[in-house]
N, C-alpha and C positions, 0 to 999 in steps of 0.2 A: 745782316738784317737789312730787310728793305726800308728805306725811309720814305714817309707817306706825307706828302705836302699840301694835298688836296683833300681838306678833311671837310666833313659836311657842316661845321660851324666855323666862322672865324673865331679867333681866341685873342682874348687880351689878359696881360700879366701883370701881376703888381708884386714887387720883388721883395718888399719888406713891409709886411701888415703887421702891426703892434695889436696883440690880443691879449685883454685883460683877463685874469682868472681870479680866483674867489679871495686869495690872501694878498692881493695888490699888485704881485709880480707882473709883468707885461713879456707874454711870449710872441717870437718872431715866426713870421709864417711867409713863404712865397705862394702865391694864388695864380691860377689859371683858370679862367672862364670864359665861355661863351660870350661875346660881345651882345648878341642878343638876350642874354640874359639881365640886363637891365630892365628889360622891358618884360622878359618872360622868364621867371623864375625857375632854377633847375635843381636837382639833387647834387648835393656837396659829397665829397668823398675825401678822406683825411689820412695822411701818413704822417705818424709822430716818431720821430729816429732823434739820436744826439749825433748824427754825422756830417751838420754842416751843410745846409742847403745853398749857402752860399759860393760856394767852391768844392769840397770834398766830394759832394754827391750831385753837383749840379749838372754833369753832363748825362748822367742817368736819367736824372730826374727830368732834362729838357727832352728825353725820349718819351718816357711814359705820360706824365701830366699833362702836356698839350695836345698828347694823341687822344686821351680819355675826354678832355675838355673840348676837343674838337667833335667829340660825339655827344655834347651835350650833358657835360658833367662839371661843377666847380670844383676843381682840384687843390687841394690845400697841402702843401708840404710843410710841416711844422717843426723847429727845433726844440727838443725838449728845453725844460729851464734848466742853465747853466751852460747851453752848448750854443753855436753859432752865435746868433745877436740874440739870444733869449737872455732874458735876467734871470738873476739866483744862480744857485749852485746844484751841481748833479753828483749825490754824495753814493749812489747804488743805484743797482739795477731793479726795474720793477716796485719802486715803493708806492706806498698809498697815495701820495703826494703827486706821484707821476700820472695815476690813473684818475684822482680828481682834477688834475689840469686836463686831462682829455675829455672827461665830462663837460668842463668848463668852456672847451674848446667847441665841443660838438653843440652845447646848447647856444654859444655865440653865433657860430654858423648858422643856425636854424633860424635866428633872429635876423639875419641880413637881408635886404630886401632882394639880391639877386638869388636867395635860396629858397626853395619850395618846403623846406622842412624835412625832406628825404633824405637820409643819411647812410654813408659806408664808409669803413676803414678797409684800409691794404697795406702791405709790405711784405718784405720778408726779413728773417731773422728779427732783430728787436721789433722792427716795425709790426711785425707777424705776431710776435708774443703780446705787444702791445693791443692790438686788435681783438685778438681773441681773450685777453684780460677785462678789456673793457667791456666787451659783448655781453660776458657774465656778469657785468653790474646791470645789463639792460637799461640803460641810458634811453630816453624818450626820442623817436625818430631813427632808431639805429637799426635799420633792417636788413643789412646784409654785409659780409665781412669778404675779403680774397686776400687769402695768406699763404704764404711760402716758407719752409724751412723753418719750424717752431716745434716748442713743445707744449704738453697740456701737464706735464709733473717736471717740475721745477729741481727735483733733487735728483729722481731716479733716470732720468731721460733727459739731461742738460749736458753743457761741457763741463759741468763742476765734478759729478761724481757719477757713475757707472756702475749699477750693481755693487752699491757701497764702497767701491774702489774710486779712490782720488785721481782724476784726470790730470795728464799735464796742461791740458787745455785750460785748466781751473787759474794755472799761473800766465798762460798765453793770454787769455781774454782778461784778466786783471792787467798785464801791461798796456793793451790796447786802448782799454777805457782808461786808464793812470794818464795816459798820451792824449786821448780825445778829451777829457775833463778839463784840461789845464792848458787849453788852446784859446787866445785871444779871440774877441770881437772884431768884425770890421770896424775899422776907423770910419771909414765913408759911408757906413750905415747908422753907426750910432754915435758918431761924433767924438768929441773929447772925453768922453763919459769911458773909452774903450778902456783905459789904464786902470781905473777904478774897476771896472768889472771883472777884467783879467786879475787881478791882484786879489778880489775876493773870492773868485776861483781858486788862485793857487794856495791861499791860506787855507781854504777848507777842504783841500784836496789829500789824498793819501792813497796807499794801494788798497784797494778794494780786495785782494785775496785776504786781507786779514780779517775783515768779517766771513768771507767763506770758510774761514780757517776755525772759527768760532762755532760753526754749525757742523759737523762732520758726520753728524747724523740726520735724519728725517726728524725736521723740528717745526714749531710755527713759522719759523723765517721761511722756511721753504715751502710751506702749507699755504701761504699766503701768495695768492695770484695764481696758483697751479690748479687749473680750471678741471683737473683729474678729480678734486675734492667733490664737486658737485657737477656733474655734466649737465643734470637739468637746468642750470643756471643759464646757458646758452639758448637763445629763443629764435635768434635770427638766421638768416639763411647763410650757410658756410662752404666759400669754395677752398679748398683745402690741397695744398701740392707739395712736393718735394723729390728727392732725387735720391737713388739707391746708393750712390756716393758720398751722400751727405749723412752728417751724424743723427740730422733730425729725420729720418725715414720711417719712423715708428709712429709718431703721432697721427699721421694721417689717417690709418687703418684703425687705430683707437678712438678718432671722433667719427668715424663711420659706424664704428660697433654701438658707441655709446649715446651719443647725441640724436636727439629726436626730431629736431629742426631739419629744414631742407638742406641737404648736404651733397657734396660732390668730392670725390677723390683724385687725385692726378700726381702720379709717382714715375719719372722719368728714370734717364740713367745719370742723371745730373749730380753734380757736386754743389757746393751750398752757392747755388745762382737761380735767378728767375728763370723759368721754362724757357722764354724767349732769348734768353742769354746763356742757354743750356749747355754745358761743359762738363765731362764727354757729351758729345751731340748723340742723335739728331736735337737742335732746339726745335721750337714749336711757335706757331702763332698766338703766343699765351696773351698777350693784349687782346687781343679779338675775342678770346674766351672770357675776358674780364669784362668786356664792355657787354657781351651779352648777358653776362650774369647780373651788371647792374641792371641794365634795360630790362630784365626778367623781374628783379626783386625790389628796384627804385621807380622804375616806370611801369610796372604791371603789363610789360608785353608778353603776349602769348609765343614765345619764340623757340621754346623747347629747350632753355637751358637746362629746364629740371628734369628732361627726357634721357633715356639711354641708360645704361649701365652706371651704379653708384661709385665703382672705381673703375679708373683706366690706369694699366701701367704699362710699362716696357719690359717685356721678356727678354732678358738677355741672353744671348749666344756665348758660347764659349769663346774665351781669349785668351792669347798667352799673357804671362805675368808683366805688367809695365806700370810706371810710376805714374804714366799719364796718357791719355787715350783722347784724340781727336773725336772718334765716333765710336759707338757701342753698337754693335750690329745686333739686331733682334727685330720686334715686332709687337705693335701694340695689341694688347688683348684688354677682354673688360670682365667684370662681375657684376652682376644685377644686384647682388646683395652682397654685404659683409658682416659679418662672415660669412663666407662663401659655402654652402652646403656641398658644392661640388669639390672641395679641397678634403681629401683625406689625409688625416695623421697617422702616417706609418711608421710603426715602431721598430728598430733593429738594435738587436742585443749588440753589444760590445762583448767580444773575446778575444783573445790575446793577439794584438795588432790588426785585427780584422773587423770592420762592421759587417755583423752577420745577417743574411737574410732574416726578412720579417719573421718569417715561418720556421726559421732554423731554432733547434734547441742548444742551448747554451750552458755549459757547466761552469761552476764557481772557478775565479781564477785570482791571482793577484799580481799586479803590478804598480812598478812604483818609478818616481820621477822626481828630481831636485832640480830645478829649472837655473843655468846660468843668468846672470843679467842682460847677457847680450840676446837673448830671445826676447824680440820687440823692436830691435833696431831698424828692421824692415817694415814696421807695422802701418808706417804713414802717418797721416794724420787723423785725429778722431772725426774733426769735421772738414772734408777736402774741399779745398778752394780751386785745384787744379793749377793752382800758380804761387808757387813754383811747383812744379810735379811731385805731388805729395800721396799719390794713391800706394797700397801694400804692394812691395817688389816678391819676387819669387820666394815661396814660402819655405822652400828643402831648406835653408841653413836654418831658420827659425826652428823648423821640425827635427832638426839635431839635437836641441835640449826639451824637447816634449815628447810626451807619451804620442804616438801615432797608430791610428786605427784606419785601415783602408777597407773600401769594399771590394767585392770582385769586380773585375773589369766588365763594364754595362755592357747587356747585348742590345738594349734597345735604348733609346730616347727617354731623358728622364726630365721632367719639368717639375720645380717647386716654387709656390708663391704663398707666403705668409712666413712667419718666424719658426725657424729650428728650434729644438730645444734638445737638452742632455740632462738626463737623468743619472747621478753618481751615487753610488755607495761608497766612501770613502773614510781613511782617516788623514791625519797629518801629525807633524811632529811638534809644532808650535801653537800657541793659541791664538795667534792672529796670522791669517794666510788668505789667499786668494787663489781662484783658479781663472785661467784664460782659455775659453774653448775657441777653435777656429775650424770654420768648414771651408774646404778647398777643392778645388777642380783639379783632378792631375791628368794630364796629357799623356800620350803612350810616350813621350820622350821623357817623361819625367818631371818636367815643370808644373808647378804647384801655384796656382791662381787663388787668392783667399777671395771666397765668395762671401762670406759673413763670419761674424765673431759676436763672442758675447764674455761678459765679465761678471765675477762674484765674489765681493768678500765675505768668507765663509763664516764670519762673525754675523754678520747679516742674513744668516740662512733662514731664520723665522721672521724676519722681518726688517725694514730700515730704521724704524724709529727706536728700537732697543736691542740694540746688538749685546752679545753672548761671546765671551772668550770660548775657544774651542778647549777640551780636554785632548791632550796629546795623546794617541793611540786608540781613542775611542772612535767607532765607525759611526758615520752621520748618513742621512739620506738628503741629498739637496738636488734641486734643479737650477740650471743655468740657462737663461734664455737669451737666444742669439738675435742678432738685428733681423729686422724682414728683408725680404729679398724676394725679386724674379728670375729665376736663374734655369737655363736648360744646361743639361750634361749629356753630351752627345754620344752615343755607342764607340766601345774602344776606350773611354776615360774612365777614371775612378773617383770615388767620393771618398774626401780622407778628412778626418775628424783629428784634431791636435790637441792635446791639454798640457798646458804649464803652468808653472807656481808662480812667474812672475812675467810681466809684458812691457818692460821698460823701454824707452820713455813715454808710451802712449797711456800709462798707469803708474803710479807710484809705487814702488815695491812694498811688501813688509816689512816690519822692523828688522827679521832676521829671516836668512834662507829657510827654506821649508822641502822638508819632504814627504811627499803626498803618496799614497797607495791607494788604488784605485781596482775595487773589486769587480771583475770582468763576470758576464754573466748575468749581476744583478745589476748592471749599469746599461745604458742604451743611447741611442741618439733616434731623434722622432723628426721625422721630415713631413712640410707639407707637401703633397704630392699633389699636382693639379692634372685632370684627365686629358691625355691627347686625343680628344675627338673632334678638333676642327671647329669648335665651336665659339668662335671668339666675337664676342658682343660689341666690342670696340671697333671691328670693321665696318659699323655702319655709316659713321661721321668722321672722314678724316680731318686732321688738323690743318690750319693754314700754316703758310709760312710764316717766320718771324718777322713782325714789321712794326714800326712805332714813328713817332715824330722826329725829324732832323735834329740831330745832335749839336749844340753849340760848339763854337770854334774853339780849340785850343791848340796849343803848341808845346814843343819840348824843348825846354833850358838844358835839362840834362838827362841822358836814358836811364832807364831803370835797370835793375841789376836782381836777379832772383838765383838763390843756390839752396840746393838741401845736399849736406855732403854729411857720410857717415865715416868715422875714422877711427883707427887702432894702432895703439902705439904699442909694440910687442917686447919693449924694454922697460916701462914703467907700468904697464897694461891697463893703459887709460885709453875708454872709449867715449867717443863725444859725436854728438849730432848736433851740427851747426846748419842755422836757416836764415837766410838773408830773404827780407821781402822789402825792396826798395823801389820805389815809383817814381824815383829822379825827382826831376822839378818840372812841374807842367804850368805853363802859362795861361791863366783864363782871360781870353781877349775880352769878353764883353765887360769884364771889371778890372783890367789889367793888374792883375795879381799874380805873384809867384809863389806856388807852394810846393813845398818838399817834404816827403813822409819816407823816413826808414825804420824799419823792424827787423833787429837781430836777435834771434833765439837761439839760446845754445844748451845742451843737455847732456851731463857728464857721470861718468861713474868709474869706477876704479876696480878691475878684476871682478870678484865676486863679493866685496865688501859692500852689504845692502846699505851701511851709515855713509857711504863716501857719494850717494847720487846726488845731483845738484842740478837747479834749472836756473835760467836766467833769460829775462825778456827785457830789452833796451828797446828804445824809441826815441828818434830825433824828428821834431815836426818845426818846420819853418815857414813863415809869411812873410812876403815883402813886396811893396810898391812904392817907388819913387825912393823919397829917403827913410821910410817905415819898415823896419825889420825888427822882426822878432823869433826866438828859438826858445825850444822848450826840449830838454832831455830827462827821460824818465828811465829809471831802472829799477827791476823788481829781481830779487834773488831769494831761491827756496832751497832750503837743504833740510837734513834732519837727522836727529839721533836715535836711538831705538825708542824714546820716552817723548820727543817732543819734534814740531818742526818749526825751523828757524827763518826768519823773515828778515831781509835788508833791504831797503828800497831808499831811493834818493830821488830828488827833483830839483833840476835848477832851471832858472829860467833866464832870458838875455833879454834886452831891448837894444838893439843893434852890438855893439862889442860889451856891454856893460852888463854884468850880471845881478838882475832887481830881485832873484829870491832863490833861496836855497835852504832844503830841508832833510834830514836824514830820518830814517826809522829801523828800528833794531826790536824785532819783538819774537817772542817765544809763544808756543801754543801746544798744550800736552796732547800728545796722539791719543785719539778716541777711538780705539782697536781699528786703526788704519793702516 
């Protein structure tokens, strides 16, 4: 990425600005703004996240916010209450308190002499969630948001549950936030209060997954801050982006379909990263696009930012299976409206082990499968970060425990854009069951690259808020929605659909093994086919190269480590997935601070014993400067019986070599048809 040092406006920075909110708590913000804003007020842009502006996001922030400030904006990076140097405690994600805090901060910004009252919000992941959720509350002055990797539906399309199946990311994200919510503030900024603030956080903390396990179906807990409950509540302009390798690829097109406010969608080949940092590449000049968006909606510039296709996306070419890609070959395409009238949904009947042609007659048949727990070990991560390599690998081994349907060899190129779906006539042997549907691109040499997938907890077949147990042996008709994708299948390849009754460890398995019977002829795969007419609206204006401000200086005290290992013991029949994400120790030269961060995840099972599955997430966070040194170690373990989820968690905090806090949790939660 190109570093830009010659910006239109000189920039000033305030490292630690205390902003009061309505209950008396003071939140900490870092602010970059044009020097000229002292005399000529400018719009303000807020990013509100819990990831520590002083250190852990400071490199990224130093690239983004000074760049936008240099283009005439006051950019504000806010630590949520209970994180970084902000007072209070952080108890859960997306609470009403968090949204009220953001409204208070926006009101405070609008009143500052250097702000003209025009406001925007931006972010990726949590920051994007926050911006969209606050936009739905319509605070005065909030005219535009720019969001990446987000959802509008906290239950059905987030890292907790997918199709009513509990994801292992439910545990992994809980482990992440258990670690972040228990970090101390920086004494250099808050003074001697740091220890009291830290102890308040430790005393109030706990494993967030406990709350998420109390809500295993769609209820008011998940409806809160889910914008899909009322799309009309969003009235500001929305620039929405994500990547096909990310778990959050679906919300962009839903916003394009349901919002009535000005909106643009952008979906690249990326994992869970900003588009200008996009991996797999190609990355794009996203910050330039964001500045154009602000200029249009916060400065009323007639710059064409709202012209052109409503959706621009990367049409991915076929690639061999790999857990990581530096670049995905393809091209940018565009659609003038979404849903696009150019996309034809083509239904293909499923016949024994074949995906039939759309016009082929199909007699009824019955196929059955009972998948082993090993199906899913090469599924990759729900939301890929591309570090360590975490994309799905060759699907042939997964297919060995699945029902497989292949198309005939393609005689011409096929492009799909949108969400494939599978309609199944089926019966199962147990009252709680799931189905995983995977769509793959099969090369002539047999290698199978997963293109998309979907999950459905069959007890949620009629809805996610009132699940019903299945009657063993009874036939049901269900639909499984797969993740959206833009994918080309070349001539000579085949399209493959694979169905399994487990997908561990990406998704928690049902209480018992399940045999599923699928009725061919009455079941089908529907593909969203894009015409091959060469009319790609996206060709009108190419994206610029990635650029940003020069990052702050850091150095390595200890190198990072990354691992993603699958192992099987053929004596005890133990299987394990072990993940190490160790950032090493980074020295932040501007504040003379050393920060270490290490995450370890382990998911295990024994043979096909569905009661043996277990997940573990352990984090170690260290902070040190001169004689000041702290360390927190958080661990969360989740297992299950046929009737309950069992949670055990520990928290230990150290100042120097002395342990200053320790707490254990052991909790059980009844399984709610999960």
